[in-house]
LUMDRENPA-642167 format. One record per residue (C-alpha): x, y, z; residue number from 0; residue in one letter. Coordinates in Angstrom, 3 decimals, always signed. Example, Ala and Ser with C-alpha at 12.3 -4.5 7.8 and 13.67 -1.06 7.14 Angstrom:
2
(pt (+12.300; -4.500; +7.800); 0; 'A'),
(pt (+13.670; -1.060; +7.140); 1; 'S'),
***
This chain:
175
(pt (+0.000; +0.000; +0.000); 0; 'M'),
(pt (+1.114; +3.534; -0.624); 1; 'T'),
(pt (-0.129; +6.618; +1.156); 2; 'R'),
(pt (+0.235; +10.102; -0.224); 3; 'A'),
(pt (-0.428; +13.741; +0.509); 4; 'V'),
(pt (-2.039; +15.541; -2.408); 5; 'L'),
(pt (-2.450; +19.307; -2.565); 6; 'S'),
(pt (-5.568; +20.686; -4.271); 7; 'L'),
(pt (-6.028; +24.219; -5.560); 8; 'G'),
(pt (-8.507; +26.091; -7.746); 9; 'S'),
(pt (-8.959; +29.721; -8.712); 10; 'N'),
(pt (-11.124; +29.605; -11.837); 11; 'L'),
(pt (-14.798; +28.824; -12.191); 12; 'G'),
(pt (-16.627; +27.256; -9.273); 13; 'H'),
(pt (-13.550; +26.757; -7.100); 14; 'R'),
(pt (-15.170; +24.751; -4.312); 15; 'E'),
(pt (-16.880; +22.455; -6.812); 16; 'Q'),
(pt (-13.565; +21.734; -8.543); 17; 'H'),
(pt (-12.029; +20.702; -5.200); 18; 'L'),
(pt (-15.071; +18.571; -4.355); 19; 'R'),
(pt (-14.946; +16.902; -7.763); 20; 'Q'),
(pt (-11.283; +16.001; -7.239); 21; 'A'),
(pt (-12.036; +14.460; -3.828); 22; 'V'),
(pt (-15.022; +12.606; -5.242); 23; 'S'),
(pt (-12.927; +11.288; -8.129); 24; 'G'),
(pt (-10.433; +9.821; -5.660); 25; 'L'),
(pt (-13.324; +8.014; -3.959); 26; 'G'),
(pt (-12.544; +5.556; -1.176); 27; 'G'),
(pt (-8.849; +6.325; -1.484); 28; 'E'),
(pt (-9.348; +9.541; +0.508); 29; 'V'),
(pt (-8.642; +8.973; +4.212); 30; 'E'),
(pt (-8.828; +12.596; +5.342); 31; 'Q'),
(pt (-9.476; +16.075; +3.965); 32; 'C'),
(pt (-8.052; +19.237; +5.465); 33; 'S'),
(pt (-10.000; +22.399; +5.901); 34; 'G'),
(pt (-10.194; +24.752; +2.945); 35; 'I'),
(pt (-8.107; +27.925; +2.872); 36; 'Y'),
(pt (-8.494; +30.935; +0.629); 37; 'E'),
(pt (-5.068; +32.065; -0.472); 38; 'T'),
(pt (-3.500; +34.709; -2.660); 39; 'P'),
(pt (-1.978; +33.443; -5.901); 40; 'P'),
(pt (+1.582; +32.128; -5.696); 41; 'W'),
(pt (+4.232; +32.794; -8.327); 42; 'G'),
(pt (+1.984; +34.939; -10.561); 43; 'D'),
(pt (+0.058; +37.690; -8.752); 44; 'A'),
(pt (-2.144; +38.697; -11.711); 45; 'D'),
(pt (-4.984; +36.241; -11.077); 46; 'Q'),
(pt (-7.879; +35.542; -8.672); 47; 'P'),
(pt (-7.372; +34.041; -5.205); 48; 'P'),
(pt (-7.258; +30.285; -4.740); 49; 'Y'),
(pt (-9.090; +27.808; -2.618); 50; 'L'),
(pt (-6.573; +25.246; -1.333); 51; 'N'),
(pt (-6.799; +22.017; +0.628); 52; 'A'),
(pt (-4.799; +18.861; +1.235); 53; 'V'),
(pt (-5.977; +15.259; +1.202); 54; 'V'),
(pt (-4.385; +12.153; +2.656); 55; 'L'),
(pt (-4.972; +9.173; +0.359); 56; 'V'),
(pt (-4.073; +5.492; +0.366); 57; 'S'),
(pt (-4.399; +2.562; -2.008); 58; 'D'),
(pt (-3.091; -0.984; -1.526); 59; 'P'),
(pt (-2.086; -1.313; -5.181); 60; 'G'),
(pt (-0.895; +2.182; -6.051); 61; 'A'),
(pt (+2.642; +2.930; -7.129); 62; 'A'),
(pt (+3.888; +6.506; -6.677); 63; 'P'),
(pt (+3.387; +7.263; -10.394); 64; 'I'),
(pt (-0.256; +6.194; -10.039); 65; 'D'),
(pt (-0.872; +9.163; -7.744); 66; 'W'),
(pt (+0.477; +11.482; -10.445); 67; 'L'),
(pt (-1.766; +9.868; -13.066); 68; 'R'),
(pt (-4.802; +10.255; -10.791); 69; 'R'),
(pt (-3.886; +13.891; -10.132); 70; 'A'),
(pt (-3.624; +14.565; -13.859); 71; 'Q'),
(pt (-6.955; +12.798; -14.504); 72; 'A'),
(pt (-8.660; +14.987; -11.890); 73; 'A'),
(pt (-7.209; +18.105; -13.525); 74; 'E'),
(pt (-8.450; +16.983; -16.954); 75; 'R'),
(pt (-11.920; +16.243; -15.539); 76; 'A'),
(pt (-12.039; +19.828; -14.229); 77; 'A'),
(pt (-11.147; +21.184; -17.672); 78; 'G'),
(pt (-7.674; +22.375; -16.778); 79; 'R'),
(pt (-5.808; +23.954; -19.653); 80; 'V'),
(pt (-2.066; +24.447; -19.206); 81; 'R'),
(pt (-0.686; +27.730; -20.485); 82; 'D'),
(pt (+3.051; +27.330; -21.186); 83; 'P'),
(pt (+3.445; +31.124; -20.967); 84; 'E'),
(pt (+2.109; +31.175; -17.377); 85; 'R'),
(pt (+3.612; +28.304; -15.402); 86; 'R'),
(pt (+1.982; +29.508; -12.161); 87; 'F'),
(pt (-1.067; +30.996; -13.880); 88; 'G'),
(pt (-4.743; +30.505; -13.060); 89; 'P'),
(pt (-6.335; +27.085; -13.242); 90; 'R'),
(pt (-9.615; +25.321; -12.684); 91; 'T'),
(pt (-7.787; +22.655; -10.700); 92; 'L'),
(pt (-4.225; +21.943; -9.677); 93; 'D'),
(pt (-3.409; +18.655; -7.951); 94; 'V'),
(pt (+0.172; +18.134; -6.784); 95; 'D'),
(pt (+1.673; +14.977; -5.299); 96; 'V'),
(pt (+3.534; +16.274; -2.242); 97; 'I'),
(pt (+4.864; +13.119; -0.581); 98; 'V'),
(pt (+4.338; +9.362; -0.951); 99; 'V'),
(pt (+5.109; +6.652; +1.620); 100; 'W'),
(pt (+5.697; +3.005; +0.714); 101; 'D'),
(pt (+4.139; -0.114; +2.302); 102; 'D'),
(pt (+6.548; +0.132; +5.232); 103; 'D'),
(pt (+5.805; +3.807; +5.887); 104; 'G'),
(pt (+9.103; +5.019; +4.430); 105; 'R'),
(pt (+8.989; +8.147; +2.262); 106; 'P'),
(pt (+9.540; +7.536; -1.437); 107; 'V'),
(pt (+12.361; +9.690; -2.790); 108; 'L'),
(pt (+12.571; +10.347; -6.512); 109; 'S'),
(pt (+14.437; +12.797; -8.715); 110; 'D'),
(pt (+12.568; +11.676; -11.839); 111; 'D'),
(pt (+11.589; +14.836; -13.780); 112; 'P'),
(pt (+8.087; +13.425; -14.276); 113; 'E'),
(pt (+7.519; +12.870; -10.542); 114; 'L'),
(pt (+9.993; +14.404; -8.120); 115; 'T'),
(pt (+9.353; +13.291; -4.535); 116; 'L'),
(pt (+8.909; +14.929; -2.229); 117; 'P'),
(pt (+7.492; +17.840; -4.218); 118; 'H'),
(pt (+10.478; +20.154; -4.793); 119; 'P'),
(pt (+8.743; +23.385; -3.729); 120; 'R'),
(pt (+6.365; +22.114; -1.017); 121; 'A'),
(pt (+8.616; +23.440; +1.760); 122; 'H'),
(pt (+8.073; +26.986; +0.448); 123; 'L'),
(pt (+4.306; +26.854; +0.082); 124; 'R'),
(pt (+2.229; +27.829; +3.086); 125; 'A'),
(pt (-0.895; +26.891; +1.107); 126; 'F'),
(pt (+0.333; +23.281; +1.167); 127; 'V'),
(pt (+1.953; +23.165; +4.603); 128; 'L'),
(pt (-0.845; +24.765; +6.647); 129; 'R'),
(pt (-3.649; +22.456; +5.446); 130; 'P'),
(pt (-1.303; +19.447; +5.788); 131; 'W'),
(pt (-0.697; +20.398; +9.401); 132; 'L'),
(pt (-4.483; +20.197; +9.946); 133; 'D'),
(pt (-4.319; +16.493; +9.058); 134; 'L'),
(pt (-0.999; +15.501; +10.568); 135; 'Q'),
(pt (+0.204; +17.890; +13.306); 136; 'P'),
(pt (+3.487; +15.977; +13.571); 137; 'G'),
(pt (+4.054; +15.716; +9.820); 138; 'A'),
(pt (+7.552; +15.857; +8.385); 139; 'E'),
(pt (+8.491; +16.715; +4.834); 140; 'L'),
(pt (+11.317; +14.343; +3.901); 141; 'P'),
(pt (+14.592; +16.192; +3.484); 142; 'G'),
(pt (+13.184; +19.388; +5.011); 143; 'H'),
(pt (+11.935; +18.541; +8.493); 144; 'G'),
(pt (+8.789; +19.174; +10.516); 145; 'P'),
(pt (+5.978; +20.886; +8.637); 146; 'V'),
(pt (+5.282; +23.147; +11.642); 147; 'A'),
(pt (+8.879; +24.418; +11.542); 148; 'A'),
(pt (+8.730; +24.943; +7.775); 149; 'L'),
(pt (+5.714; +27.211; +8.237); 150; 'L'),
(pt (+7.839; +29.444; +10.471); 151; 'A'),
(pt (+10.844; +29.425; +8.126); 152; 'A'),
(pt (+11.681; +32.045; +5.503); 153; 'P'),
(pt (+9.797; +31.281; +2.326); 154; 'G'),
(pt (+6.554; +30.012; +3.826); 155; 'A'),
(pt (+6.350; +32.261; +6.902); 156; 'A'),
(pt (+5.757; +35.387; +4.826); 157; 'D'),
(pt (+2.727; +33.753; +3.187); 158; 'D'),
(pt (+1.023; +32.388; +6.322); 159; 'V'),
(pt (-0.736; +35.685; +7.090); 160; 'A'),
(pt (-2.394; +35.575; +3.657); 161; 'G'),
(pt (-4.122; +32.255; +4.322); 162; 'L'),
(pt (-7.756; +32.618; +5.336); 163; 'T'),
(pt (-9.464; +29.542; +6.811); 164; 'P'),
(pt (-12.861; +28.942; +5.215); 165; 'R'),
(pt (-14.865; +26.993; +7.821); 166; 'P'),
(pt (-17.990; +27.712; +5.748); 167; 'D'),
(pt (-16.613; +25.290; +3.110); 168; 'L'),
(pt (-15.791; +21.610; +3.619); 169; 'A'),
(pt (-14.640; +18.735; +1.441); 170; 'L'),
(pt (-15.474; +15.774; +3.646); 171; 'G'),
(pt (-14.041; +14.128; +6.729); 172; 'S'),
(pt (-11.325; +16.235; +8.293); 173; 'T'),
(pt (-8.374; +15.240; +10.400); 174; 'G'),
***
């Protein structure tokens, strides 16, 4: 069995519905959903705010690459169109594989350009770290340390104030 943390984000169209659709598409593989946060755009300020969340998923037969394929399928189902001119531009749905653990609970490390694990910029993204902390208060990002400490470190700390919890929105069972 592999377990994974997936980050969900949407800032186009019906944002909450896109997140819900992604969770629904993952079905019984979803163990927990974080709360939803409204966040300013990251990497490209000229776009609407995002809704972000994190889900903890597991599947007895999934290889790490399977999580990437499922993430890409969810993005396609939401009508995501990639604009090569705007790498961090707006999107109906963005699903990133943050970390994957193997059957023995060890983190999977990969420098494959198709699926780098852990996600190479997760340690800088408060919109990933804060919701993840909701699910796993003692979480550690392999190679970077405790998620709680990363939120206080340069890079993510500056963005924490911009995260707005949205308790009026929910994706499902929370941690």
